[in-house]
Each structure stands twice: as C-alpha cells, then as structure tokens.
C-alpha positions as CSV (number, residue, x, y, z in Angstrom):
1,X,-12.7,-9.2,-13.4
2,X,-13.4,-11.7,-16.1
3,X,-15.5,-14.3,-14.3
4,X,-16.7,-12.2,-11.4
5,X,-19.7,-9.9,-11.2
6,X,-20.5,-7.2,-8.7
7,X,-22.9,-7.6,-5.8
8,X,-25.3,-4.6,-5.6
9,X,-28.5,-5.9,-4.0
10,X,-28.7,-5.4,-0.2
11,X,-30.2,-8.8,0.4
12,X,-27.1,-10.5,-1.1
13,X,-24.9,-8.6,1.3
14,X,-27.1,-9.5,4.3
15,X,-27.1,-13.2,3.2
16,X,-23.3,-13.2,3.1
17,X,-23.1,-11.5,6.5
18,X,-25.6,-13.8,8.2
19,X,-24.9,-17.2,6.7
20,X,-21.4,-16.9,5.2
21,X,-18.1,-17.9,6.7
22,X,-15.8,-15.0,7.7
23,X,-12.2,-14.2,8.4
24,X,-10.6,-10.9,9.5
25,X,-7.3,-9.1,9.4
26,X,-6.5,-5.6,10.8
27,X,-7.5,-3.9,7.5
28,X,-10.1,-6.2,5.9
29,X,-12.9,-8.7,6.7
30,X,-14.0,-11.3,4.2
31,X,-17.4,-13.0,4.1
32,X,-17.8,-16.0,1.8
33,X,-20.9,-18.0,0.9
34,X,-21.7,-20.4,-1.9
35,X,-24.0,-19.0,-4.5
36,X,-24.8,-22.0,-6.7
37,X,-23.6,-20.2,-9.8
38,X,-20.7,-20.9,-12.1
39,X,-19.1,-17.5,-11.3
40,X,-18.2,-15.5,-8.3
41,X,-19.8,-12.3,-7.2
42,X,-17.8,-9.6,-5.3
43,X,-19.2,-7.0,-3.0
44,X,-17.2,-4.2,-1.4
45,X,-18.2,-2.3,1.7
46,X,-16.1,0.8,2.7
47,X,-17.9,2.7,5.5
48,X,-17.5,6.4,6.4
49,X,-15.3,5.5,9.4
50,X,-12.6,4.7,6.8
51,X,-12.4,8.3,5.7
52,X,-13.9,10.8,3.3
53,X,-15.0,9.9,-0.2
54,X,-11.6,10.1,-1.9
55,X,-10.1,7.8,0.7
56,X,-12.9,5.3,0.5
57,X,-12.7,5.2,-3.3
58,X,-9.0,4.7,-3.1
59,X,-9.4,1.7,-0.7
60,X,-12.2,0.3,-3.0
61,X,-10.0,0.6,-6.1
62,X,-7.0,-1.1,-4.3
63,X,-9.1,-4.0,-3.0
64,X,-10.8,-4.5,-6.4
65,X,-7.4,-4.5,-8.1
66,X,-5.9,-7.0,-5.6
67,X,-8.9,-9.3,-6.2
68,X,-8.5,-8.9,-10.0
69,X,-4.8,-9.9,-9.9
70,X,-5.6,-13.2,-8.1
71,X,-9.0,-13.9,-9.6
72,X,-7.7,-16.9,-11.6
73,X,-6.7,-18.7,-8.4
74,X,-10.0,-18.2,-6.6
75,X,-12.5,-21.0,-6.5
76,X,-15.7,-20.3,-8.4
77,X,-19.3,-20.4,-7.1
78,X,-19.0,-18.0,-4.2
79,X,-20.4,-14.6,-3.1
80,X,-17.5,-12.7,-1.6
81,X,-18.1,-9.6,0.5
82,X,-15.0,-7.6,1.5
83,X,-15.5,-5.0,4.3
84,X,-12.7,-2.5,4.8
85,X,-11.8,-1.5,8.3
86,X,-10.6,2.0,9.2
87,X,-6.9,0.8,9.2
88,X,-7.3,0.2,5.5
89,X,-7.1,4.0,4.9
90,X,-3.4,4.1,5.9
91,X,-2.5,0.7,4.4
92,X,-0.4,0.5,1.2
93,X,-1.5,-1.6,-1.7
94,X,1.0,-4.3,-0.9
95,X,-0.4,-4.7,2.6
96,X,-4.0,-4.8,1.4
97,X,-3.0,-7.4,-1.2
98,X,-1.2,-9.5,1.4
99,X,-4.2,-9.4,3.7
100,X,-6.7,-10.3,1.0
101,X,-4.5,-13.3,0.0
102,X,-4.3,-14.5,3.6
103,X,-8.1,-14.2,4.0
104,X,-8.7,-16.2,0.8
105,X,-6.3,-18.8,2.0
106,X,-7.8,-19.0,5.5
107,X,-11.3,-19.6,4.1
108,X,-9.9,-22.2,1.6
109,X,-11.0,-20.3,-1.4
110,X,-7.8,-20.5,-3.4
111,X,-7.2,-23.3,-5.9
C-alpha cells in the first residue's frame, strides 16, 4: 500500500461510521469519508462473529491484498473502513475482491 496508511485510532473509525457514506455486499461493508489529506487511510474491522483468530486474520489479509491490487485506481483523500461480515469467512479471495471492487464503484471512489 504505497499511498495508503492504516487507521488505528478509534475516533477515526467512529467518524467514518457516523458521517461517512456506506455501501454493503453479503461479505463486506465499506464506509468512506473525505479526510482532507493527499492520501487514503484504510481501516479493517473483522469481528469475532467472523470466526476464530486464524479465520479473522485470513479475511483481513485477503481484504488488504484486494485493496492493494486496486489502490492505483482509488481516488485519494478518503478514510476507508472495511467491515467484514460473517459470510466473509467462507468467501474465496476472488469473491472478496469482486465485492470490494463493486463497493468502491458504488461509492464512486474509482478513477
């Protein structure tokens, strides 16, 4: 992730949830909010309903890689928070990638 940093602070997650635009698929929910910076910030939330730690980490890695592959096409200046739903545990990488692409397109974040 060249031009993207991670979101770690809880208040940034809350701001994206409360004031950001959102779109959902069966496996993922994407919240997007302008951040006024020249780069994007990406936050991932994978709750315990998704599965045990190994499953959650696998989902996290797959979503991060999917974002990394299409990072060049994403508009800059946004805080992006991806929330994985329980169905993401059984989804293959290709399906997660397709869902993330459709969410970015739905929120008009692709160049």
